[in-house]
N, C-alpha and C positions, 0 to 999 in steps of 0.2 A: 833531315827535315821531316817533320810529321805533317800529315794532311791537315789542313784547316778544318775546323768544325763550324758550321753555321746553324744557328737556331732561329727559326721564325717565331717571333713572339706574338705577332699579329699586325695586320695592316702593313705599313712599311717597315715595321720595327724588326730588326734582326740583330743578333749578337754574333760577331765574327771572332773566333778564337784561333790565333795562329802564332806559332813561335814565341809563346809567352805573352802576346798582346791580346787584350780583350777590347774590342771595338764595337760600339753600339751605334746603330743607325736610327735616325728619326724616332726618338723615344716617345711612345704613346702607351700610357699605363692607366688611364682613367677607366672606371667601370662603365659598362654599357648603359644605354637608356637615355642619355642626355642628347639634346639637339644643340648644335653649335652653328653660329653664324659665320659665313665666309665672306661677308661684305657684299655690297651692291644688291641686297635683297635675297641672296642665296643662303641656304642652310642645309644641314644634313644631320641625321640621327646616327649615333654610334650604336651598332647592333650587337657587337661581340667584344668581350673583354680580353685582356692579355692572357696568353697561355702561360706566361711566367710572371708572377707578381713582382712589383718593383722591389719589395723588401728581400726577395730571394736572388736578386740579380748579382750581387757581389761587386767586386772592384771593377771599375770601368776606366781604361787608360785613355780612351778618346771617344768622343761623340762626333759622328759625321751627320750633320743636320742639313738636309737638302733645302729646307726653308723653315722659317720660324713663324710665318704669318697665318698658317692654317692649322687648326686643331687636330686634323687627322694625320699630321706629321709631327706636331709638338703640342701635346695637351698639358693640362695643369700638372698632373703627376709627373709627366716627362720633364717638364720645365723645372720641377723641384729637384730633379736629379743632376741638373747641369753643373751646379757649383762644386759638386764632389768629383766630377770627372777630371781626369788629368789634362785633357785638351778638349776644346770645342772648336770644330772646323765647319764653316758654313759660308753663306754668301757674304759679300762685302756689306750690303745693307743690313743683313741679319746680324752680323758681328757688331755693328754700331748699335742696333736696338737692344741686343742682349746685355751689353756692357759688362761682360764677365771676363774680359781679356781674351775673347774668342778670336780665332784667326779667320779673317774673311778672304776668300779667294774669288778673283774674277775668272771667267772662262779661260782654261788652259794654264792658269796659275798653279804653282806647285808648292807644297810644304812637305816636311818630313817628320815622322815620328822616330825618335832616337832614345835609346836607353841602354845602359851597360848590360852586356850578355844577351842582347836580342838583336836580330837584324833590323836595320833601318827599313821603314816603310815609306815610300814616296807616295804622296797623295796629290793627284792632279784633278782640278775641277773641270767638268765637262759641261757644255752648253745644254740648257733646257728652255723650252717655251711651254708654259703651263696653260695652254689654251690656243685659240685660233689666232691668226695674224692680228697684230695691233693690240693684243690683250694684255701685254706685259705691264703697262701702266696701271691696269686694274687689278690683275692677279698677283703682281709682284715678281721679284727676282727668285729664281730657283736654280739649283745646281745639281749635277751628278758628280760622281767621284770614281776615278781609276786608282786602284791600289797596286803598287808594284814593289816586290822585294826579292832579294837574292834567293835562288833555288826554286823559283816557280817553274814547273814543268810544262804547263800548258799555256802560260801567259798571264797577264794581269787580270785582276778582278775588277769588274765594272758594275757600279751601282748607278742605274740610269737616272734616278730621280723621277719626279712627276713631270712628264713632258708628253707632248704630242710628237708624232714623227715629222721632222722637218730637216732642213739642210744642216743645222747645227749638230744634231745627234748623229746624222749620217757621217759627219767628219771624223767621228771617233774611229770608224773602220779604217780610215787612211792614216791615222796617227798611232794606233796601238794594235797589236796582235792579241786581241782579247781572248782569254781562256775561259773565264766564267762570267756570266752576266746575271746580276740580280735585277730582274726586269719588272719595273712598276707598270701595271696595266690597269684594268678596270673600266676604261672608256667612260670616265666621269661625265655626267650630264646633270643639268639643273633645269627644272621646269621653266624658269624665267628666260632661259636662253635657248630653249627648244632643242634642235638636233646638234648643236655645237658640242664638241668634245673638248675636255680639259686634260685628259691623259690618253695614252695610246689605246686604241682598239686592239683586240686580239690579232686581227689581220695585220695591222701595222706593226705590232710586236714581232710577229713571225717574219715580216718583210725585213725589219731591222736586223733580226738575228741572222737572216740569210746574208745580209751585207757584212755583218761583223764576223761571222764565222766562228763564234765561241763553241767550244766543245760541250759546255754545260750551261743550261739556261734555267734559272730558278725564278719562277713568277712569284711576286708578292704584290700587296696592295691592290687586290682585286675583290676583296670580300670584307665584311664586317662593318660596312657603312651604307647608308641609304642612297648615296649619290653614285654608286657604281651601277653601270648598266650592263656589264658583262662579267660573268664569273668563270669558274673553272670549266664548265661545259663548253662555253664559247672559245676559251683558250685551247682546249684539247682539239676542238674541231678545226680551228685555224692552223694549228701545228700539224694536224693529220694530213692537211692538204699541201703542206710545204715540202720542199725537196728532202730527200732522205736524211742528209746530214743535219738539217734543222729539226726535222721530226724526231730524230734520235737524241738530240741535245736536251730535250725537255725533261725536267726532273722536278718532282714535287717535294716540298718540305712539309713534314708533319709538324704543326704548331707545338712548340714546347719541347721538341726532341732535337738534340744536337746531332747533326748529320755531317759525316766526313765527306769532304769534297776535294777532288784532285784539282789543284790550281797550278 
């Protein structure tokens, strides 16, 4: 078994390469500079483009799409890639909207990636709440993903998805011995809704990582858009004040560079 390689392309978008599989998360490949509406009077400007252009991406066996309704997780160029992907796995409502034969998973639902000559990868959907209590009818359905395959040394790989810290994500710690967490942060805020957060703060991210106990934590989706209220400095400060095991788990991905990660 070789170590997986993870490339942070920008925002929430990563390419996970393991055992012959190439898995893309939340494809966002539009150029920077455009402002996108997020519904109910909210909007954000994209500030940074992808570190890897879409045309250089190569074959994608599966796309793990935490949600399709927000352009910072699926933009126009990312949407154009979906028909060529081997599988698209997303929320139940997102699968209906995409109409691409996508697989929709409810929380704790599981599907598998299978191909000759490669180990199967079990993909389990994990709960998300993309905002304060009672916000789901407005912001829509979101999911995270746990990836498990034979030969993992430290435990499954968890992509948290866009979520605040609440009981749903805390349940992951009781169901899986997570080895690596791709942690969506950024503490998203909009002027229209004042102090309310729509993704985890750095402090909540560190608290979640203490509960989960992953040996490697890879922050993503904390930069590149105008609606993030916390970036790398806040994340580093929050983890610096966490217990030693959490503090030492933090690892930064350099955009555009494939990084080997022990899973």
